[in-house]
C-alpha positions as a Markdown table, in Angstrom:
| # | Residue | x | y | z |
|---|---|---|---|---|
| 1 | Met | 13.1 | -19.9 | 37.6 |
| 2 | Lys | 13.4 | -16.0 | 38.2 |
| 3 | Arg | 16.2 | -15.9 | 35.7 |
| 4 | Leu | 14.1 | -17.7 | 33.1 |
| 5 | Leu | 11.1 | -15.5 | 33.8 |
| 6 | Ser | 13.3 | -12.4 | 33.5 |
| 7 | Val | 14.7 | -13.5 | 30.1 |
| 8 | Ala | 11.2 | -14.3 | 28.8 |
| 9 | Leu | 9.9 | -10.9 | 30.0 |
| 10 | Met | 12.9 | -9.1 | 28.2 |
| 11 | Val | 12.2 | -11.0 | 24.9 |
| 12 | Leu | 8.5 | -10.1 | 25.2 |
| 13 | Val | 9.3 | -6.4 | 25.8 |
| 14 | Ser | 11.7 | -6.5 | 22.9 |
| 15 | Leu | 9.1 | -7.9 | 20.5 |
| 16 | Val | 6.5 | -5.5 | 21.5 |
| 17 | Gly | 9.0 | -2.7 | 21.0 |
| 18 | Met | 9.9 | -3.9 | 17.5 |
| 19 | Ala | 6.3 | -4.1 | 16.6 |
| 20 | Met | 5.7 | -0.4 | 17.8 |
| 21 | Val | 8.8 | 0.7 | 15.8 |
| 22 | Asn | 8.0 | -1.3 | 12.7 |
| 23 | Pro | 4.4 | -0.8 | 11.7 |
| 24 | Val | 4.7 | -3.5 | 8.9 |
| 25 | Ile | 5.3 | -6.0 | 11.7 |
| 26 | Ala | 2.4 | -4.5 | 13.8 |
| 27 | Gln | -0.3 | -4.4 | 11.2 |
| 28 | Gln | -3.0 | -6.8 | 11.2 |
| 29 | Ser | -2.7 | -10.0 | 9.1 |
| 30 | Ala | -3.4 | -9.7 | 5.3 |
| 31 | Pro | -7.1 | -10.1 | 4.3 |
| 32 | Thr | -8.0 | -13.4 | 2.7 |
| 33 | Ser | -11.4 | -12.4 | 1.2 |
| 34 | Glu | -12.5 | -12.8 | -2.5 |
| 35 | Lys | -12.1 | -9.1 | -2.9 |
| 36 | Ala | -8.5 | -9.3 | -1.7 |
| 37 | Lys | -7.7 | -11.9 | -4.3 |
| 38 | Gln | -9.3 | -9.8 | -7.0 |
| 39 | Ile | -7.0 | -6.9 | -5.9 |
| 40 | Glu | -3.9 | -8.9 | -5.8 |
| 41 | Ala | -4.7 | -10.2 | -9.4 |
| 42 | Leu | -5.4 | -6.6 | -10.6 |
| 43 | Val | -2.1 | -5.3 | -9.1 |
| 44 | Asn | -0.2 | -8.2 | -10.6 |
| 45 | Lys | -1.7 | -7.8 | -14.0 |
| 46 | Ala | -1.0 | -4.0 | -13.8 |
| 47 | Ala | 2.6 | -4.6 | -12.7 |
| 48 | Ala | 3.3 | -6.7 | -15.7 |
| 49 | Leu | 1.9 | -4.0 | -18.0 |
| 50 | Ile | 3.9 | -1.4 | -16.2 |
| 51 | Glu | 7.1 | -3.4 | -16.5 |
| 52 | Ser | 6.6 | -3.9 | -20.4 |
| 53 | Lys | 5.0 | -0.4 | -21.3 |
| 54 | Gly | 6.1 | 2.0 | -18.5 |
| 55 | Lys | 4.2 | 5.3 | -18.1 |
| 56 | Ala | 2.6 | 4.9 | -21.5 |
| 57 | Ile | 0.1 | 2.5 | -19.9 |
| 58 | Phe | -1.0 | 5.1 | -17.3 |
| 59 | Pro | -3.8 | 6.7 | -19.4 |
| 60 | Glu | -5.6 | 3.2 | -19.6 |
| 61 | Phe | -5.4 | 3.0 | -15.8 |
| 62 | Arg | -7.2 | 6.4 | -15.5 |
| 63 | Lys | -10.2 | 5.4 | -17.4 |
| 64 | Lys | -13.3 | 5.0 | -15.4 |
| 65 | Asp | -15.6 | 2.0 | -15.4 |
| 66 | Thr | -12.7 | -0.3 | -16.6 |
| 67 | Glu | -11.1 | -3.2 | -14.8 |
| 68 | Trp | -8.5 | -0.7 | -13.7 |
| 69 | Phe | -10.8 | 2.1 | -12.2 |
| 70 | Ser | -14.3 | 0.9 | -11.0 |
| 71 | Gly | -16.3 | 2.3 | -8.1 |
| 72 | Asp | -13.8 | 2.6 | -5.2 |
| 73 | Thr | -11.2 | 0.3 | -6.8 |
| 74 | Tyr | -8.3 | 2.1 | -8.6 |
| 75 | Leu | -4.6 | 1.9 | -9.0 |
| 76 | Phe | -1.9 | 4.2 | -7.7 |
| 77 | Val | 1.8 | 4.2 | -8.5 |
| 78 | Tyr | 4.6 | 5.9 | -6.5 |
| 79 | Asp | 8.3 | 5.9 | -6.9 |
| 80 | Leu | 10.3 | 4.6 | -4.0 |
| 81 | Lys | 11.1 | 8.3 | -2.9 |
| 82 | Ser | 7.3 | 8.8 | -2.2 |
| 83 | Asn | 6.5 | 10.8 | -5.5 |
| 84 | Val | 2.9 | 10.0 | -6.8 |
| 85 | Leu | 3.3 | 9.0 | -10.3 |
| 86 | Leu | -0.4 | 7.9 | -10.8 |
| 87 | Asn | -3.5 | 8.1 | -8.7 |
| 88 | Ala | -6.6 | 7.4 | -10.9 |
| 89 | Ala | -9.1 | 8.4 | -8.1 |
| 90 | Phe | -7.2 | 11.5 | -6.9 |
| 91 | Pro | -5.4 | 12.9 | -9.9 |
| 92 | Ala | -4.4 | 16.0 | -8.1 |
| 93 | Arg | -2.1 | 14.0 | -6.0 |
| 94 | Glu | 0.0 | 13.2 | -9.0 |
| 95 | Gly | 3.3 | 15.0 | -8.9 |
| 96 | Thr | 3.2 | 15.4 | -5.3 |
| 97 | Asn | 5.4 | 13.9 | -2.7 |
| 98 | Thr | 3.8 | 12.0 | 0.3 |
| 99 | Thr | 6.8 | 11.9 | 2.7 |
| 100 | Gly | 5.6 | 12.3 | 6.3 |
| 101 | Gln | 1.8 | 12.2 | 5.4 |
| 102 | Lys | -0.2 | 10.2 | 8.0 |
| 103 | Asp | -3.6 | 8.7 | 8.0 |
| 104 | Ala | -6.4 | 9.6 | 10.5 |
| 105 | Asn | -4.6 | 7.3 | 13.1 |
| 106 | Gly | -1.1 | 8.8 | 12.6 |
| 107 | Lys | 0.2 | 5.9 | 10.6 |
| 108 | Leu | 2.9 | 6.7 | 8.0 |
| 109 | Phe | 1.1 | 4.6 | 5.4 |
| 110 | His | 3.0 | 5.7 | 2.4 |
| 111 | His | 6.2 | 4.9 | 4.2 |
| 112 | Asp | 4.7 | 1.4 | 4.8 |
| 113 | Phe | 4.0 | 1.0 | 1.1 |
| 114 | Ile | 7.6 | 1.7 | 0.2 |
| 115 | Gln | 8.9 | -0.5 | 3.1 |
| 116 | Val | 6.7 | -3.5 | 1.8 |
| 117 | Ala | 8.0 | -3.0 | -1.8 |
| 118 | Glu | 11.6 | -2.7 | -0.8 |
| 119 | Ser | 11.8 | -5.5 | 1.8 |
| 120 | Lys | 9.1 | -8.1 | 0.5 |
| 121 | Glu | 8.4 | -7.1 | -3.1 |
| 122 | Ser | 4.8 | -7.3 | -2.4 |
| 123 | Gly | 2.3 | -7.4 | 0.5 |
| 124 | Trp | -0.6 | -5.8 | 2.2 |
| 125 | Val | -0.8 | -2.6 | 4.2 |
| 126 | Asp | -3.9 | -1.4 | 6.2 |
| 127 | Tyr | -4.6 | 2.3 | 6.9 |
| 128 | Met | -7.4 | 4.8 | 7.2 |
| 129 | Phe | -8.4 | 6.7 | 3.9 |
| 130 | Pro | -11.5 | 8.4 | 2.5 |
| 131 | Lys | -13.4 | 6.6 | -0.2 |
| 132 | Pro | -13.5 | 8.4 | -3.5 |
| 133 | Gly | -16.0 | 11.4 | -3.2 |
| 134 | Gln | -15.8 | 11.3 | 0.6 |
| 135 | Thr | -13.8 | 13.1 | 3.2 |
| 136 | Gln | -14.3 | 10.8 | 6.2 |
| 137 | Pro | -11.5 | 8.2 | 6.4 |
| 138 | Ser | -12.5 | 4.5 | 6.4 |
| 139 | Gln | -10.4 | 1.4 | 6.9 |
| 140 | Lys | -8.6 | 0.3 | 3.7 |
| 141 | Trp | -6.3 | -2.4 | 2.7 |
| 142 | Ala | -3.8 | -2.0 | -0.2 |
| 143 | Tyr | -1.8 | -4.6 | -2.0 |
| 144 | Val | 1.5 | -3.2 | -2.9 |
| 145 | Lys | 3.9 | -4.7 | -5.5 |
| 146 | Ala | 7.4 | -3.5 | -6.5 |
| 147 | Val | 7.8 | -2.5 | -10.2 |
| 148 | Lys | 10.0 | -0.6 | -12.4 |
| 149 | Val | 8.5 | 2.4 | -14.3 |
| 150 | Asp | 10.6 | 3.2 | -17.2 |
| 151 | Gly | 13.7 | 1.9 | -15.2 |
| 152 | Val | 12.8 | 3.7 | -12.0 |
| 153 | Pro | 12.2 | 1.5 | -8.9 |
| 154 | Ser | 8.6 | 2.0 | -7.9 |
| 155 | Leu | 5.5 | 0.4 | -6.7 |
| 156 | Val | 2.0 | -0.2 | -7.9 |
| 157 | Ala | -1.0 | -0.7 | -5.6 |
| 158 | Ser | -4.7 | -1.0 | -5.3 |
| 159 | Gly | -6.9 | -1.4 | -2.3 |
| 160 | Phe | -10.3 | -2.1 | -0.9 |
| 161 | Tyr | -12.6 | -1.1 | 1.9 |
| 162 | Pro | -13.6 | -4.0 | 3.9 |
| 163 | Glu | -16.8 | -2.7 | 5.5 |
């Protein structure tokens, strides 16, 4: 009995350790709200356009008050080396590299975006990020999908603030 308990404890410690090392495993479960479904559909539609038109579609994604950029919903695109190719709400971020940047809780969320795109092709990542026009971070969920931008492995994403 002691041996069984010892093995069970070792397995539990290993699983907790893996969750701490791999934030994609540790994150909360993906959102299932109507807004989450809308974001997934938006990202999937944008991904199809990026695959067929490449960067040429980016000016459309930057236009305010469209399906692509409305209120606090907007698209962002990174290559898999953390270079920001598009960020409709924060255009000053375009051309920058996000390697090592953390959210307010210390989470390497850009790394998580890339990890999801590389390992699962698509999925959800939660993190803390300011709403457009604000400086205080709020909880945000982003749906990430792997794409190729003019042949370069990349990701497209959009998110929402659940509160």
